[in-house]
C-alpha positions as CSV (number, residue, x, y, z in Angstrom):
1,X,99.5,166.9,89.1
2,X,96.4,164.7,88.9
3,X,95.0,165.1,85.4
4,X,93.5,163.1,82.5
5,X,95.7,162.3,79.5
6,X,94.4,162.1,75.9
7,X,96.4,161.2,72.8
8,X,95.0,162.1,69.4
9,X,96.9,161.0,66.2
10,X,96.0,162.8,63.0
11,X,97.5,161.6,59.7
12,X,96.6,164.5,57.4
13,X,99.8,166.6,57.6
14,X,101.9,163.4,57.2
15,X,100.0,162.4,54.0
16,X,100.3,165.9,52.6
17,X,104.0,165.7,53.2
18,X,104.2,162.4,51.3
19,X,102.4,164.1,48.4
20,X,104.8,167.1,48.5
21,X,101.8,169.3,48.8
22,X,102.6,172.3,50.9
23,X,99.2,173.9,50.6
24,X,97.5,170.7,51.8
25,X,100.0,170.4,54.7
26,X,99.3,174.0,55.9
27,X,95.6,173.5,55.5
28,X,95.7,170.3,57.5
29,X,97.6,171.9,60.3
30,X,95.2,174.9,60.3
31,X,92.2,172.6,60.4
32,X,93.7,170.7,63.3
33,X,94.2,173.9,65.1
34,X,90.7,175.2,64.3
35,X,88.7,172.1,65.0
36,X,90.7,170.2,67.6
37,X,93.4,172.1,69.4
38,X,91.4,175.4,69.6
39,X,88.3,173.8,71.1
40,X,90.3,171.6,73.5
41,X,92.3,174.6,74.8
42,X,89.1,176.6,75.2
43,X,87.6,173.8,77.3
44,X,90.8,173.4,79.3
45,X,91.0,177.1,80.0
46,X,87.4,176.9,81.4
47,X,88.5,174.0,83.6
48,X,91.6,175.9,84.7
49,X,89.4,178.8,85.8
50,X,87.6,176.4,88.0
51,X,90.8,175.2,89.6
52,X,91.7,172.2,87.4
53,X,95.2,172.7,85.9
54,X,96.2,171.2,82.6
55,X,99.0,170.5,80.3
56,X,98.9,170.1,76.5
57,X,101.5,168.5,74.2
58,X,101.1,168.8,70.4
59,X,103.7,167.1,68.2
60,X,104.0,164.8,65.2
61,X,105.4,161.3,65.6
62,X,108.1,162.1,63.0
63,X,108.9,164.7,60.4
64,X,107.8,164.2,56.8
65,X,109.5,167.0,54.8
66,X,107.9,168.2,51.6
67,X,111.2,168.1,49.8
68,X,111.9,164.4,50.3
69,X,108.2,163.2,50.7
70,X,109.5,160.6,53.1
71,X,109.6,160.1,56.9
72,X,112.8,161.7,58.2
73,X,115.0,161.7,61.3
74,X,115.6,164.8,63.2
75,X,113.9,167.2,65.5
76,X,110.1,167.5,65.4
77,X,108.2,170.6,66.3
78,X,106.4,170.4,69.6
79,X,104.2,172.6,71.7
80,X,104.1,172.0,75.4
81,X,102.0,174.3,77.5
82,X,100.1,174.4,80.8
83,X,100.6,174.1,84.5
84,X,104.2,174.1,85.7
85,X,105.6,174.5,82.1
86,X,108.0,177.4,81.6
87,X,107.5,179.4,78.4
88,X,110.3,179.3,75.9
89,X,109.4,182.4,73.9
90,X,108.8,180.5,70.7
91,X,106.2,182.2,68.5
92,X,105.7,179.6,65.8
93,X,105.1,175.9,65.4
94,X,107.1,174.6,62.5
95,X,110.2,172.7,61.4
96,X,112.4,175.8,61.3
97,X,111.6,176.6,65.0
98,X,112.1,172.9,65.9
99,X,115.6,173.0,64.4
100,X,116.4,176.1,66.5
101,X,115.3,174.4,69.7
102,X,114.5,174.0,72.5
103,X,115.6,170.4,72.2
104,X,114.7,167.5,74.4
105,X,117.5,165.1,74.4
106,X,117.0,162.2,74.4
107,X,113.6,162.6,72.8
108,X,111.8,160.1,74.9
109,X,112.2,162.5,77.9
110,X,109.6,164.8,76.3
111,X,106.9,162.5,77.7
112,X,108.4,162.8,81.2
113,X,108.4,166.6,80.8
114,X,104.8,166.5,79.7
115,X,103.5,164.2,82.4
116,X,105.6,165.3,85.3
117,X,106.5,168.9,84.4
118,X,110.2,168.2,84.6
119,X,112.7,170.3,82.8
């Protein structure tokens, strides 16, 4: 698949996690969805209608749980969608869903799945 790749790193949910501020973490994620992910997906959907397929990967670089206020180990929620990506049936994007899977083991293989569409 010949496509452009863009990486955007946003720190707001991580900082809210360090503060232990659940409302700020939720607001940050909602704002990211509203102002970044939503418009990007709308644009990509227009491109796909014109024959240019796409893939999107949304994930944090690590979990920062409100309870510990620290970076943690463990599964991170991720959203992977687009051309040649099989739906998993997950309906939410959160730590609880990440803990239930699907898992990508070892984690570095997530990028291969994203770039090459491998499963």
